[in-house]
The first five atom37 places (N, CA, C, CB, O) and aatype in JSON, in Angstrom:
{
  "aatype": [11, 9, 1, 5, 9, 13, 10, 14, 14, 18, 15, 14, 2, 10, 2, 10, 9, 6, 1, 10, 17, 11, 13, 10, 1, 11, 11, 19, 9, 2, 16, 7, 13, 18, 1, 16, 11, 6, 11, 13, 1, 5, 16, 19, 11, 3, 13, 13, 3, 2, 9, 7, 2, 18, 11, 6, 6, 10, 6, 15, 10, 10, 16, 10, 11, 13, 1, 10, 15, 2, 15, 5, 16, 9, 15, 13],
  "atom_mask": [
    [1, 1, 1, 1, 1],
    [1, 1, 1, 1, 1],
    [1, 1, 1, 1, 1],
    [1, 1, 1, 1, 1],
    [1, 1, 1, 1, 1],
    [1, 1, 1, 1, 1],
    [1, 1, 1, 1, 1],
    [1, 1, 1, 1, 1],
    [1, 1, 1, 1, 1],
    [1, 1, 1, 1, 1],
    [1, 1, 1, 1, 1],
    [1, 1, 1, 1, 1],
    [1, 1, 1, 1, 1],
    [1, 1, 1, 1, 1],
    [1, 1, 1, 1, 1],
    [1, 1, 1, 1, 1],
    [1, 1, 1, 1, 1],
    [1, 1, 1, 1, 1],
    [1, 1, 1, 1, 1],
    [1, 1, 1, 1, 1],
    [1, 1, 1, 1, 1],
    [1, 1, 1, 1, 1],
    [1, 1, 1, 1, 1],
    [1, 1, 1, 1, 1],
    [1, 1, 1, 1, 1],
    [1, 1, 1, 1, 1],
    [1, 1, 1, 1, 1],
    [1, 1, 1, 1, 1],
    [1, 1, 1, 1, 1],
    [1, 1, 1, 1, 1],
    [1, 1, 1, 1, 1],
    [1, 1, 1, 0, 1],
    [1, 1, 1, 1, 1],
    [1, 1, 1, 1, 1],
    [1, 1, 1, 1, 1],
    [1, 1, 1, 1, 1],
    [1, 1, 1, 1, 1],
    [1, 1, 1, 1, 1],
    [1, 1, 1, 1, 1],
    [1, 1, 1, 1, 1],
    [1, 1, 1, 1, 1],
    [1, 1, 1, 1, 1],
    [1, 1, 1, 1, 1],
    [1, 1, 1, 1, 1],
    [1, 1, 1, 1, 1],
    [1, 1, 1, 1, 1],
    [1, 1, 1, 1, 1],
    [1, 1, 1, 1, 1],
    [1, 1, 1, 1, 1],
    [1, 1, 1, 1, 1],
    [1, 1, 1, 1, 1],
    [1, 1, 1, 0, 1],
    [1, 1, 1, 1, 1],
    [1, 1, 1, 1, 1],
    [1, 1, 1, 1, 1],
    [1, 1, 1, 1, 1],
    [1, 1, 1, 1, 1],
    [1, 1, 1, 1, 1],
    [1, 1, 1, 1, 1],
    [1, 1, 1, 1, 1],
    [1, 1, 1, 1, 1],
    [1, 1, 1, 1, 1],
    [1, 1, 1, 1, 1],
    [1, 1, 1, 1, 1],
    [1, 1, 1, 1, 1],
    [1, 1, 1, 1, 1],
    [1, 1, 1, 1, 1],
    [1, 1, 1, 1, 1],
    [1, 1, 1, 1, 1],
    [1, 1, 1, 1, 1],
    [1, 1, 1, 1, 1],
    [1, 1, 1, 1, 1],
    [1, 1, 1, 1, 1],
    [1, 1, 1, 1, 1],
    [1, 1, 1, 1, 1],
    [1, 1, 1, 1, 1]
  ],
  "atom_positions": [
    [[0.65, 5.97, -14.96], [1.51, 4.98, -14.38], [0.57, 3.57, -13.54], [2.53, 5.91, -13.25], [-0.22, 3.59, -12.59]],
    [[1.08, 2.47, -14.37], [0.45, 1.12, -14.24], [1.54, 0.25, -13.02], [0.4, 0.3, -15.99], [2.62, -0.18, -13.41]],
    [[1.1, 0.09, -11.62], [2.02, -0.5, -10.69], [0.98, -2.3, -10.63], [2.14, 0.74, -8.86], [-0.12, -2.52, -10.12]],
    [[1.82, -3.17, -11.29], [1.18, -4.85, -11.65], [1.69, -4.71, -9.57], [2.54, -6.56, -13.41], [2.58, -4.14, -8.94]],
    [[0.48, -5.59, -9.22], [0.44, -6.1, -7.74], [0.43, -7.3, -7.4], [-0.51, -5.74, -7.09], [-0.59, -7.7, -7.96]],
    [[1.04, -8.53, -6.63], [0.27, -9.75, -6.96], [-0.97, -9.92, -5.71], [1.42, -11.14, -7.02], [-0.64, -9.64, -4.56]],
    [[-2.09, -10.28, -5.93], [-3.41, -11.07, -5.11], [-3.04, -12.45, -5.0], [-4.96, -11.03, -5.91], [-2.78, -13.14, -5.98]],
    [[-3.02, -12.92, -3.59], [-3.38, -14.02, -3.81], [-4.92, -14.5, -4.5], [-3.13, -14.45, -2.69], [-6.0, -13.97, -4.23]],
    [[-4.71, -15.62, -5.42], [-6.2, -15.48, -5.8], [-7.58, -16.23, -4.63], [-6.24, -16.34, -7.4], [-8.55, -16.85, -5.05]],
    [[-7.4, -16.04, -3.69], [-8.12, -16.06, -2.61], [-8.22, -15.23, -1.69], [-7.93, -16.83, -2.15], [-7.68, -15.46, -0.61]],
    [[-8.99, -14.0, -1.93], [-8.24, -12.9, -0.94], [-9.58, -11.74, -0.5], [-6.71, -11.95, -1.98], [-9.95, -10.66, -0.95]],
    [[-10.13, -12.87, 0.9], [-11.64, -12.81, 1.33], [-11.51, -10.95, 1.57], [-12.12, -14.04, 3.06], [-12.12, -10.11, 0.92]],
    [[-10.62, -10.7, 2.59], [-10.39, -9.59, 2.81], [-10.26, -8.59, 2.06], [-9.72, -9.61, 3.31], [-10.47, -7.51, 2.61]],
    [[-9.78, -8.55, 0.27], [-10.35, -7.72, -0.6], [-11.52, -7.76, -1.24], [-9.7, -7.6, -1.35], [-11.89, -6.93, -2.07]],
    [[-11.9, -8.35, -1.02], [-13.6, -8.27, -1.44], [-14.52, -7.92, -0.32], [-14.2, -9.73, -1.97], [-14.68, -8.46, 0.77]],
    [[-15.25, -6.56, -1.05], [-15.94, -5.67, 0.27], [-17.39, -6.79, -0.14], [-16.2, -3.29, 0.03], [-16.81, -7.76, -0.63]],
    [[-18.03, -6.94, -0.16], [-18.88, -8.04, -0.07], [-18.92, -9.64, 1.3], [-18.52, -8.48, -1.52], [-19.67, -10.34, 1.99]],
    [[-17.53, -9.38, 0.9], [-17.03, -10.7, 1.7], [-16.99, -9.95, 3.64], [-14.92, -11.31, 0.86], [-17.21, -10.57, 4.68]],
    [[-16.61, -8.32, 3.41], [-16.33, -7.8, 4.66], [-18.17, -7.23, 4.87], [-14.83, -6.45, 4.61], [-18.88, -7.19, 5.87]],
    [[-18.24, -7.11, 4.41], [-20.13, -7.28, 4.53], [-20.52, -8.85, 4.9], [-21.07, -6.93, 2.71], [-21.06, -9.26, 5.93]],
    [[-20.26, -9.29, 4.21], [-21.22, -10.71, 5.34], [-20.42, -11.17, 6.25], [-21.74, -12.31, 4.56], [-20.91, -12.23, 6.66]],
    [[-19.42, -10.93, 6.79], [-18.48, -11.35, 7.8], [-19.43, -9.92, 9.18], [-16.25, -11.03, 7.07], [-19.48, -10.16, 10.39]],
    [[-19.96, -8.77, 8.62], [-20.29, -8.06, 9.45], [-21.48, -8.42, 9.81], [-20.16, -6.96, 9.18], [-21.92, -8.05, 10.89]],
    [[-22.43, -9.43, 8.71], [-23.51, -9.7, 8.96], [-23.78, -11.08, 10.12], [-23.97, -9.81, 7.64], [-24.69, -11.45, 10.87]],
    [[-22.77, -11.4, 9.84], [-22.34, -12.39, 10.56], [-22.31, -12.2, 11.95], [-21.23, -12.73, 10.16], [-22.97, -12.76, 12.83]],
    [[-21.51, -11.37, 12.03], [-21.1, -10.99, 13.9], [-22.09, -10.04, 14.38], [-19.4, -10.1, 14.26], [-22.0, -9.76, 15.58]],
    [[-23.58, -9.11, 13.3], [-23.96, -8.38, 13.89], [-25.71, -9.7, 14.31], [-23.86, -6.74, 12.97], [-26.25, -9.78, 15.41]],
    [[-26.07, -10.35, 13.26], [-27.21, -10.87, 13.39], [-27.06, -12.64, 13.75], [-27.96, -10.47, 12.06], [-27.61, -13.34, 14.6]],
    [[-26.53, -12.8, 13.17], [-26.01, -14.5, 12.22], [-25.52, -14.91, 13.84], [-24.16, -14.49, 10.44], [-26.41, -15.45, 14.5]],
    [[-24.38, -14.74, 14.44], [-23.48, -15.56, 15.87], [-24.38, -14.76, 16.8], [-21.37, -15.22, 16.19], [-24.58, -15.5, 17.76]],
    [[-24.92, -13.78, 16.95], [-25.69, -13.3, 18.14], [-27.14, -14.53, 18.76], [-26.36, -11.63, 17.52], [-27.45, -14.66, 19.94]],
    [[-27.47, -14.91, 18.15], [-28.4, -15.83, 18.65], [-28.75, -17.02, 18.11], [0.0, 0.0, 0.0], [-27.91, -17.64, 17.46]],
    [[-30.31, -17.63, 18.31], [-30.96, -18.68, 17.51], [-32.1, -18.77, 17.21], [-30.86, -19.63, 17.87], [-32.95, -19.0, 18.07]],
    [[-32.46, -18.61, 15.76], [-33.45, -18.77, 15.27], [-33.87, -20.07, 15.03], [-33.44, -18.13, 14.41], [-33.31, -21.02, 14.48]],
    [[-35.17, -19.91, 15.64], [-36.51, -21.16, 15.82], [-36.31, -22.01, 14.26], [-38.59, -20.21, 15.95], [-35.96, -23.17, 14.05]],
    [[-36.68, -21.0, 13.38], [-37.59, -21.15, 12.05], [-36.86, -20.33, 11.38], [-39.2, -20.77, 12.03], [-36.24, -19.37, 11.87]],
    [[-36.9, -20.69, 10.09], [-36.0, -20.39, 9.3], [-36.97, -18.71, 8.49], [-35.59, -22.01, 8.23], [-36.47, -17.75, 7.9]],
    [[-38.09, -18.92, 8.74], [-39.11, -16.89, 8.51], [-38.61, -16.39, 9.54], [-41.25, -16.54, 8.7], [-38.48, -15.22, 9.19]],
    [[-38.11, -16.47, 10.94], [-37.51, -15.45, 11.89], [-35.92, -15.37, 11.45], [-37.72, -15.96, 13.59], [-35.17, -14.41, 11.63]],
    [[-35.62, -16.54, 10.86], [-33.81, -15.79, 10.38], [-34.05, -15.19, 9.45], [-32.41, -16.74, 9.88], [-33.18, -14.35, 9.25]],
    [[-35.11, -15.17, 8.46], [-34.88, -14.71, 7.62], [-35.33, -13.19, 7.64], [-35.27, -15.49, 6.81], [-34.79, -12.41, 6.86]],
    [[-35.95, -12.91, 8.21], [-36.72, -11.87, 9.05], [-36.15, -11.31, 9.5], [-37.46, -12.06, 9.88], [-36.44, -10.12, 9.35]],
    [[-34.86, -11.61, 10.46], [-33.52, -10.48, 11.16], [-32.93, -9.95, 9.99], [-32.08, -11.28, 12.18], [-32.53, -8.8, 9.78]],
    [[-32.93, -11.49, 8.84], [-31.3, -10.75, 8.27], [-31.82, -9.5, 7.34], [-30.11, -12.06, 7.04], [-31.18, -8.52, 6.97]],
    [[-32.99, -9.8, 7.12], [-33.88, -8.74, 5.96], [-33.94, -7.12, 6.43], [-35.73, -9.29, 5.83], [-33.75, -6.15, 5.69]],
    [[-34.39, -7.09, 8.49], [-34.51, -6.34, 9.29], [-33.0, -5.65, 8.93], [-34.91, -6.96, 10.65], [-32.99, -4.51, 8.47]],
    [[-31.9, -6.27, 9.14], [-30.4, -5.93, 9.21], [-30.53, -4.85, 7.94], [-29.19, -7.43, 8.98], [-30.29, -3.67, 8.22]],
    [[-30.82, -5.1, 6.84], [-30.26, -4.96, 5.44], [-31.25, -3.67, 5.41], [-30.45, -6.41, 4.15], [-30.85, -2.66, 4.82]],
    [[-32.87, -3.64, 6.19], [-33.51, -2.99, 5.86], [-32.81, -1.42, 7.01], [-34.99, -3.77, 5.91], [-33.41, -0.35, 7.1]],
    [[-31.66, -1.71, 7.62], [-32.01, -0.58, 9.07], [-30.4, -0.66, 8.92], [-33.04, -1.23, 11.02], [-29.88, -0.33, 9.99]],
    [[-29.35, -1.03, 7.84], [-28.07, -0.85, 7.36], [-27.7, 0.64, 7.94], [-28.02, -1.01, 5.7], [-26.76, 0.97, 8.66]],
    [[-28.67, 1.33, 7.43], [-27.95, 2.78, 7.68], [-27.76, 3.04, 9.6], [0.0, 0.0, 0.0], [-27.56, 4.22, 9.87]],
    [[-27.79, 2.36, 10.47], [-27.93, 2.4, 11.67], [-26.11, 1.88, 12.19], [-29.37, 1.38, 12.07], [-25.4, 2.24, 13.12]],
    [[-25.97, 1.21, 11.42], [-24.25, 0.65, 11.1], [-22.94, 1.74, 9.99], [-24.55, -1.12, 9.99], [-21.79, 1.58, 9.6]],
    [[-24.13, 2.94, 9.87], [-23.29, 3.57, 9.14], [-21.41, 3.82, 9.28], [-23.98, 4.67, 9.22], [-20.63, 3.54, 8.36]],
    [[-21.09, 4.26, 10.34], [-19.72, 5.44, 11.02], [-19.32, 3.21, 10.95], [-19.98, 7.11, 13.49], [-18.87, 2.87, 9.86]],
    [[-19.46, 2.29, 11.77], [-18.75, 0.76, 11.26], [-18.28, 0.25, 10.05], [-19.52, -0.19, 11.42], [-17.14, -0.05, 9.69]],
    [[-19.85, 0.2, 9.21], [-18.91, 0.11, 7.67], [-18.35, 1.05, 6.76], [-19.58, -0.45, 6.74], [-18.1, 0.69, 5.61]],
    [[-18.12, 2.24, 7.15], [-17.49, 3.26, 6.47], [-15.86, 2.76, 6.94], [-18.1, 4.92, 6.97], [-14.82, 3.08, 6.38]],
    [[-16.0, 1.95, 8.06], [-14.24, 2.11, 8.06], [-14.18, 1.05, 7.63], [-13.24, 2.33, 9.37], [-13.18, 0.96, 6.92]],
    [[-15.11, -0.46, 7.71], [-14.87, -1.23, 7.16], [-14.49, -1.71, 5.6], [-15.48, -1.5, 7.6], [-13.69, -2.53, 5.14]],
    [[-15.34, -0.93, 5.11], [-15.79, -1.16, 3.58], [-14.87, 0.19, 2.78], [-17.85, -1.0, 3.37], [-15.17, 1.06, 1.96]],
    [[-14.04, -0.07, 3.25], [-13.13, 1.41, 2.48], [-12.11, 0.37, 1.28], [-11.66, 2.63, 4.11], [-11.71, -0.79, 1.26]],
    [[-11.99, 1.69, 0.27], [-10.96, 1.05, -0.64], [-9.4, 0.69, -0.63], [-11.03, 1.71, -1.53], [-8.69, 0.07, -1.42]],
    [[-9.11, 1.49, 0.89], [-7.24, 1.61, 0.87], [-7.29, -0.07, 1.78], [-6.19, 3.58, 2.18], [-8.13, -0.59, 2.5]],
    [[-6.05, -0.46, 1.32], [-6.12, -1.86, 1.58], [-4.8, -2.1, 2.16], [-6.44, -2.76, 0.32], [-4.04, -2.02, 1.19]],
    [[-4.04, -2.36, 3.29], [-3.15, -2.79, 3.6], [-2.39, -4.57, 3.45], [-3.42, -2.27, 4.6], [-3.01, -5.57, 3.83]],
    [[-0.82, -4.64, 2.74], [-0.91, -6.28, 2.4], [-0.31, -6.02, 3.32], [-0.46, -7.29, 1.14], [-0.59, -5.17, 4.17]],
    [[0.95, -6.98, 3.25], [1.25, -8.11, 4.48], [2.66, -7.15, 4.61], [1.43, -10.26, 4.02], [3.18, -7.07, 5.72]],
    [[3.31, -6.37, 3.36], [4.53, -6.04, 3.2], [4.17, -4.46, 3.87], [5.14, -6.27, 1.57], [5.24, -3.88, 3.68]],
    [[3.56, -3.82, 4.3], [2.95, -3.0, 4.94], [2.85, -1.73, 3.82], [3.66, -2.77, 6.32], [2.91, -0.56, 4.18]],
    [[2.7, -2.09, 2.59], [2.37, -1.47, 1.67], [0.83, -0.62, 1.28], [2.7, -2.31, 0.96], [0.49, -1.23, 2.29]],
    [[0.19, -0.21, 1.04], [-1.34, 0.65, 1.46], [-1.49, 0.6, 0.07], [-1.45, 2.44, 2.32], [-0.65, 1.35, -0.43]],
    [[-2.06, 0.15, -0.64], [-2.97, 0.29, -2.15], [-4.65, 0.97, -2.0], [-3.18, -1.55, -2.86], [-5.55, 0.68, -1.21]],
    [[-4.6, 1.77, -2.91], [-5.94, 2.76, -2.73], [-6.59, 2.9, -4.51], [-5.32, 4.69, -1.93], [-6.03, 3.26, -5.54]],
    [[-7.92, 2.47, -4.24], [-8.52, 2.38, -5.88], [-8.98, 3.91, -5.53], [-10.06, 0.94, -6.45], [-9.56, 4.59, -6.38]]
  ]
}
């Protein structure tokens, strides 16, 4: 059974990589000033090298269950 659901053309909340990017900004990018490009690059690399430290937060953030504005839940 197939059910068609309208999604807006730009839906960053439905795109898992956009959610990860937002989390990265919250944890790394918006938390401080990086004097050099290399320091910034190393901090982002360290985030991904230690992404397992954020397992619980990411499990709830990167789920495939979505709630639409009309309170309908979609699971993939």
